[in-house]
N, C-alpha and C positions, 0 to 999 in steps of 0.2 A: 833470618826468620822474621816475617812480618806479622804473623799471628799464630796463635795456638788453636787448632781445631780439635775440640774434644767431642768425639762421637761414640764413645764406648761407656756404657753404664758401668759404674764401679771403678773407672779409671781415676786414680788419685791425682790431684792437682795441688801444687804448692805455689801460692801466689808470689811469695817472696823470691822464688826462683825464676819468675817470668818478668822480662824487662818491661818497663813502662815507657822507655824512650825508643826512638827509631834506631835501626842498625846504623853503624858508622858509614856504610856505603850509600845510605839513602840520600838523595839529592833533592832539595826543595823545588828547584826549578823543573827538574825532570818529573817530579811528582805532580806538579801542577799540570804539565802537558798531558801526562797519563790520566789524571783525574778528569780533565776536560774531555778527553777521548772517551773515557768510561761514561761520562754523562750523556754523550750522544748515543752511545751504544745502549745504555739503560733506557733512554727514551724510546729507541727503536724496539727493544725487547718488550717494553711495557705496551707498546702499540699492538704487537702480536698477541700478547697475553690478553689484552682487552678485547680484541676482535675474536680470538679463538674461544675464549671463555671455557677453557678446559682445566685451568688451574687458577689459584690465587696465591698471594704472598703475604705472610705474616712476619713482620720484623719486630723482634722484641729487643728493646734497649734497656739494659740495666747498668748501674754503676754508682759509685759513691757520689755524694754532692760535689758539684763542679766538674764531674768527669766529662761532660760535654754532650749530654743527650740532646739538648735543644740545638746545639751547634751542629751535631750530626744530622739531625732532621733538616735543618736549614740548608745545609750544603749538599748532602747526598740526596735527600728526597726532593730537594729543589730542582734536581735534574729531571724529575718526572712530571707528567701531565697531571695537574691537580684534579682533573676530572675523575681519575680513578684511584685517588689516594685519600685515606682518612687517618687522622692522628688522634689517639686517645691517651690521656694521662689519668692513671688510676690513683686517686687519693684515698683519704679516709672514707670507708664505706658509709653510705647513707643509711637511714633507718630501713628503707625498703630493701636495700642490698643486704643488710645484716639479717633480714628475715628469710633469705635464701641461702643456698650453699655458696661457698666462696668463689666458685667458678661461674656462677650464674651471670654476673655482670660482665664477665670477661667474654663468655661465649656470644653475648649480644653484639660485641664489637669486632668479632672475627670477620675476615673479608669474604665478600661474595666472589663467585667465579669471575675472573677478569680484573680483579681489583687488588690493591695493596692496602693493608692495615698496618699502621705503625703504633706500637705500644711504648710510650714514654713512661717507664716503670710498668709493672704488669702484675700478673698473678703470682709472680715470685716474691712480691712483698709479703705474701701470706706465709712464707717460710723463711723470711729474712727479718723484717721488722717485728713480726709476731714472735719470732724466736728470741731475738736480742732483747726486746723490751718486755718479754714475758706476758704477752697479751692473751695468750691461750695456753692451755696445758700442753706439756711436751708431747704427750701421746697424740694430741690432735694435730699439731703442726708436722709431726713426723709422718702421720698417715697421709698428708697432702702430697708427698713426693709421688706416691703411686697414682694418686688422682691426676696429678699434673702429667705424668708420663702417659697415662691412658687418654687424657684429653688431647694431648699433642699428637698421639698416634691416631686418634679418631680424625683430627683435622687433616693429617697427612694422607690417610686412606681415602679421604674425599677430595684430594687434589690440591691441598694447601701446602705450599713450600714454607716450612717453618725455619726461620733464621734467627738465632739468638746471639746477641752481642753483649759481652761484658766489657765496658770501657774502663781499662785498667790504668789508674794514675797512682803516683806516689804520694805519700803523706806530705812531702815537701812541696810538691807542685800544688796539691790541694790547698795548703796553707797560703801560698802565694796568690792563688785565684780568689780565695776568700778575702784576703786583705785588699786585693785590687778592687773588689766590689765596693769597699768603703771609700776608695779614692776616686772612683769614677761616678759622677752624678747620675749618668744614665743607667748605671747598674745598681744603684743604691737600693732600688725597690726589691732586689733579690736578697738583700741582707736578712739573715734569720739567725737568731741566737741558737736555735736548734741545730744548725749546721755545725757550730762549734761544739755543742754538747755531744753530737754524734761522734766527733773525733775521739772522745774518751773511750768509745766502744770500737775503735779501729780493729783491734785484735778479735773481738767477738764477731764483727761483720766479716772479717777475713775467714774465720772458721766456718761461718754460716754459708758464705759463698763457695768455699771449697767443697762443702757437703752438697750444695746445689749442683755443682758441676759433676760430682761423682754420681749423684743419684738421679739426675734428670737428663744426662747426655745420652742421646741415642742416634742411630744412623739417620732416622727420619727428622730428628730435631737436634742437631749438634749445637754446642756452644762454641762461639768464636771469642777468644780472649785477645783484646785489641790494645796494643801499647798506645796510651792516650795522653802522655805528657805534652806531645807536640800535636797541636790541633790539625795541622795540615796533613800529618802522617796518619792520624786517626781516621780522617775523612777518606783518605785514599784506600786504606785497608778495608774499611766497611764497603766502599764502592766496589772494590775488587771482589769481595766475597759475594756480594749480591749479584754481580754480573756473572760470576762463575757458577752460581746456583741456577741462574736462568738460561744460560747458553745451551745446555744440553736439550732444552725443550724447543729451541728455535725451529728446527726442521718440522717437528710434530705440529707446532702451532701454525707454521706456514702452510703445511699440507692441509690442515683443516680449513684455513682461509682460502686456499686455492679451490678446494671442493665447494665451499660456500659460493665462491665467485662463479663457478661453473653453473650452479643452480640459479644464481641471480641473473646471469646472462641469458639462460634458457627462458626464464620468466619474462625478461625484457623482450626477447625475440617473439615469444608467444603473444605478448601484449601488442607488439607492433603489427603482427599479422591480423589482429582483430580490428585494427583501425581502418 
């Protein structure tokens, strides 16, 4: 099993039962070859998406500190044409953002037709961090589950393919990655005492994520739980899932482009007759 796809609201997930490591049969060299092939396919699919402008793609990346959100963007999104990709990291809300509803700043960054938007952390922080750190009353963060489901359903109804990934790492692997940052000069800038502080709330975040999966998984916007202790395997699984979500639209997008091509050729013939 390479990933868990949770697409049923109310379906219970226990993170402790989900592996964080690749299956024993996974081969790193074979994975690289497959990943390279997927990169070419994704570039081609993105070209059709861009031209047809019938859909857009929203990729939500969530995970604990060091889970590899930046690395996933670098490797998986690196296969795409940057012309049609935007990446947004949602941090502490600004004064202006706090004066609106919690989804206001998020909706502003959703993709236009033909484009990809990548969220490095997202609106889910408002039911994760807000919950674990008691930033808002319980009744408020609980009400946000329904708002999020409605928001993602709205996006889906308007042609956005919503793909949500939880990068699942173990406590042991996270500790090794945090310690590695202290040893590598080029990564020292990432050091934050808050990352170690958050480890004290590992169980609290586990429960918070499990509730997120149960309450916000839908057919239109499923959660993909990705084993992420091995970076190469994590990247492969995410690339597979994105390609699988786009493939069913290939023929529709191509048909739209073929139709546009006919009109363009007709316009060119008419222009030449006038010369």
